[in-house]
C-alpha positions in Angstrom: -0.2 -13.5 -4.1 1.7 -14.3 -7.3 2.5 -11.0 -9.1 3.1 -7.5 -7.8 3.2 -4.5 -10.2 5.3 -1.5 -9.2 4.9 1.7 -11.3 8.2 3.6 -11.3 8.6 7.3 -12.3 12.2 7.6 -11.0 11.2 9.8 -8.1 12.2 9.2 -4.5 8.6 8.2 -3.8 8.7 5.3 -6.3 12.0 4.2 -4.8 10.1 3.6 -1.6 7.6 1.5 -3.5 10.5 -0.6 -5.0 11.8 -1.3 -1.5 8.4 -2.1 -0.1 7.5 -4.4 -3.0 10.8 -6.3 -2.6 10.0 -6.8 1.1 6.5 -7.9 0.2 7.9 -10.4 -2.3 10.3 -11.9 0.3 7.4 -12.6 2.6 4.9 -13.7 -0.1 7.3 -15.4 -2.6 5.6 -13.3 -5.3 7.2 -12.2 -8.6 7.7 -8.4 -9.0 7.3 -6.4 -12.2 8.8 -2.9 -12.2 6.9 -0.9 -14.8 7.6 2.5 -16.3 5.3 4.3 -18.7 7.1 6.6 -21.1 4.9 9.6 -21.8 6.0 11.9 -24.7 3.6 14.4 -26.3 3.4 14.3 -30.1 4.6 17.3 -32.0 2.1 19.8 -33.3 1.7 20.5 -37.0 4.0 23.5 -37.0 6.6 21.8 -34.9 10.2 22.1 -36.0 10.6 18.3 -36.0 8.6 15.9 -38.1 6.8 12.7 -37.1 9.7 10.5 -38.4 12.1 12.2 -36.0 9.4 12.0 -33.3 9.1 8.2 -33.8 12.8 7.7 -33.5 12.9 10.0 -30.5 10.3 7.9 -28.8 12.2 4.7 -29.5 15.5 6.2 -28.2 13.8 7.5 -25.1 12.1 4.1 -24.5 15.5 2.3 -24.7 17.1 4.9 -22.4 14.4 4.6 -19.8 14.6 0.8 -20.0 18.3 1.0 -19.1 17.6 3.5 -16.3 14.9 1.3 -14.8 17.0 -1.8 -14.9 20.0 0.0 -13.3 17.8 1.6 -10.6 16.1 -1.6 -9.6 19.4 -3.5 -9.6 21.0 -0.9 -7.3 18.1 -1.1 -4.8 18.0 -4.9 -5.1 21.7 -5.2 -4.3 21.4 -2.8 -1.4 18.6 -4.8 0.2 19.6 -8.2 -1.0 16.2 -9.9 -0.9 16.8 -13.6 -1.1 15.1 -15.5 -4.0 12.9 -12.6 -5.4 12.2 -12.9 -9.1 11.7 -9.6 -10.9 11.6 -8.0 -14.3 11.7 -4.5 -15.7 9.3 -3.3 -18.3 8.9 0.0 -20.2 6.1 1.0 -22.5 5.1 4.1 -24.5 1.8 5.8 -23.7 0.6 9.2 -22.7 -2.3 7.9 -20.5 0.0 6.8 -17.7 -2.6 5.8 -15.0 -4.9 4.0 -17.5 -2.0 2.2 -19.1 -0.9 0.9 -15.7 -4.4 -0.5 -15.0 -4.6 -2.0 -18.5 -1.3 -3.7 -18.0 -2.2 -5.0 -14.6 -5.4 -6.6 -15.9 -3.6 -8.1 -18.9 -0.9 -9.6 -16.8 -3.3 -10.8 -14.1 -1.5 -8.8 -11.4 -2.5 -9.5 -7.8 -1.4 -6.1 -6.3 -0.2 -2.8 -7.5 2.3 -0.9 -5.4 2.5 2.9 -5.9 4.2 5.7 -4.1 2.5 8.6 -2.3 3.5 12.2 -2.8 3.3 13.5 0.7 0.8 15.1 3.1 -2.3 17.1 2.3 -5.4 16.7 0.3 -5.9 13.8 -2.2 -3.6 14.7 -5.1 -1.0 16.1 -2.7 -1.4 13.2 -0.3 -1.2 10.3 -2.8 -0.1 11.9 -6.1 -2.2 12.0 -9.2 -1.3 8.5 -10.4 -1.8 6.8 -7.0 -5.1 8.7 -6.6 -6.3 7.5 -10.0 -5.3 3.9 -9.1 -7.2 4.0 -5.8 -10.4 5.3 -7.4 -10.3 3.3 -10.7 -8.2 0.1 -10.4 -9.9 -3.2 -10.0 -6.6 -4.5 -8.7 -5.8 -3.8 -5.0 -3.4 -0.9 -4.5 -0.7 -0.4 -2.0 0.2 3.2 -1.4 3.6 3.7 0.2 4.3 7.0 2.1 7.3 9.1 1.2 8.9 8.6 4.6 8.4 4.8 4.7 11.3 2.9 6.3 11.8 -0.7 5.2 10.8 -3.3 7.7 8.9 -6.6 7.7 5.1 -6.5 7.5 4.3 -8.0 10.8 0.8 -6.8 11.6 -2.2 -5.5 9.6 -5.0 -3.2 10.7 -8.2 -3.5 8.7 -10.6 -0.6 9.2 -14.0 -2.1 8.4 -17.5 -0.6 8.0 -18.8 -4.2 8.6 -21.2 -4.0 5.6 -20.1 -7.3 4.2 -17.6 -8.6 6.8 -17.3 -12.2 5.6 -16.0 -11.4 2.1 -13.7 -8.7 3.3 -12.3 -10.3 6.4 -11.5 -13.5 4.4 -9.4 -11.4 2.0 -7.6 -9.7 4.9 -7.0 -13.0 6.6 -5.7 -14.6 3.4 -3.2 -11.7 3.1 -2.2 -12.0 6.7 -1.5 -15.7 6.4 0.5 -15.2 3.2 2.7 -12.6 5.0 2.7 -14.5 8.3 1.4 -11.4 10.0 -1.2 -10.8 12.7 -4.4 -8.8 11.9 -6.5 -6.4 13.9 -10.0 -5.7 12.7 -11.1 -2.2 13.6 -14.7 -1.0 13.5 -16.3 2.3 14.6 -20.0 2.6 15.2 -22.4 5.2 16.6 -24.8 2.5 17.9 -22.3 0.0 19.1 -24.0 -0.2 22.5 -27.3 -1.4 21.0 -28.0 -5.0 21.8 -28.6 -6.0 18.2 -25.3 -4.5 17.0 -23.4 -5.9 20.0 -24.7 -9.4 19.2 -23.9 -9.1 15.5 -20.3 -7.8 16.2 -19.7 -10.4 18.9 -20.7 -13.2 16.5 -18.3 -12.0 13.8 -15.5 -11.8 16.3 -16.2 -15.2 17.7 -16.2 -16.7 14.1 -12.8 -15.3 13.1 -10.9 -14.4 16.2 -7.7 -16.4 16.9 -4.4 -15.8 18.7 -3.2 -13.7 15.8 -6.6 -12.2 14.7 -8.2 -9.7 17.1 -11.3 -7.5 16.9 -11.5 -3.9 18.2 -14.9 -2.3 18.3 -15.0 1.4 19.2 -17.9 3.9 19.7 -17.9 6.7 17.1 -18.1 10.1 18.7 -20.3 12.4 16.5 -18.2 15.4 17.5 -15.3 14.1 15.5 -15.0 13.0 11.9 -14.3 9.4 11.1 -10.9 10.0 9.7 -9.9 11.6 13.0 -11.0 8.5 14.9 -9.1 6.3 12.5 -6.0 8.5 12.7 -5.9 8.2 16.5 -6.5 4.5 16.4 -3.7 3.9 13.9 -1.3 6.0 15.9 -2.1 3.9 18.9 -2.0 0.4 17.2 1.0 1.3 15.0 0.4 -1.4 12.4 2.8 -2.3 9.6 -0.1 -1.8 7.1 -3.5 -0.2 7.1 -6.2 -2.0 5.0 -9.4 -0.3 3.6 -12.1 -1.3 1.1 -13.9 1.1 -1.2 -16.6 1.0 -3.8 -14.7 3.7 -5.7 -17.5 6.2 -5.3 -18.4 8.6 -2.5 -19.0 6.1 0.2 -17.4 5.4 3.6 -13.8 5.5 2.3 -14.3 8.7 0.3 -16.2 10.4 3.1 -13.3 9.6 5.4 -10.8 11.2 3.0 -12.9 14.0 1.6 -14.8 15.1 4.6 -12.6 18.1 5.1 -10.2 19.8 2.8 -8.1 20.8 5.8 -7.7 17.2 7.0 -4.1 16.1 6.6 -4.6 12.4 7.6 -1.2 12.2 9.2 -1.5 8.4 9.6 -1.4 8.1 5.8 2.0 9.7 5.7 3.5 7.2 8.1 1.8 3.8 7.4 1.5 2.0 4.1 -2.1 1.8 2.9 -3.7 -1.1 1.0 -7.0 -0.4 -0.8 -9.3 -3.2 -2.0 -12.2 -2.5 -4.3 -15.5 -3.6 -2.8 -17.5 -6.2 -4.6 -19.8 -4.5 -7.0 -22.7 -6.6 -5.7 -22.3 -5.1 -2.3 
């Protein structure tokens, strides 16, 4: 982990992301880039102000936001006092906020994006529109930080796996856990977990990767309850510092878990930071 990008919109939610990213940088020795996209709609033809004034207004706003961003980050940094964390503050003009964040992350070869969630409820309400767009479109892994997050070291990860391609995904999770000096719990739910073939496969995976700090937890999936309910209960029991998921960014396992019911509030997501990796396109 070398670079962390933190989109900042000056809300209380993005303040949580700033704190989380600084803690992440302390543990991983990564550089942090705090990034704000200034979005100002252009005037219409019959607007009272012309495009010359608009261009100057854009530039003045950009400079003002740059000062605000620098001041905000400095205030939080001084309050936390993370030792040795390198950071910079960048502001850019563009009306396509989410796509601009992704484009910047790819250009700067960012390792992780850290975005703030909006609160509880269905997708847009749960994550916020920018975070939702990043989850479903960004090739860069995305941390989503809940609004009630309280700063603490990342000491243990919980990776909820569908076990479709465990070697690739587990290695990424274990690399992260080593970087953060954190333990990892690999969690898997399966309807047919008692079948001998499945049992042998899962046992072999656990034997290959399990150590004193890496443990595997296989649980039978009860068809009477949706997957997100099983995961919510498991996370409430394990109480990890971070929940890790992988998604193909289409309606697969991750999306079915989130979108299976409009009434599902996914209370675990409002309490535990979430890290979403994109699945390999070849999977």
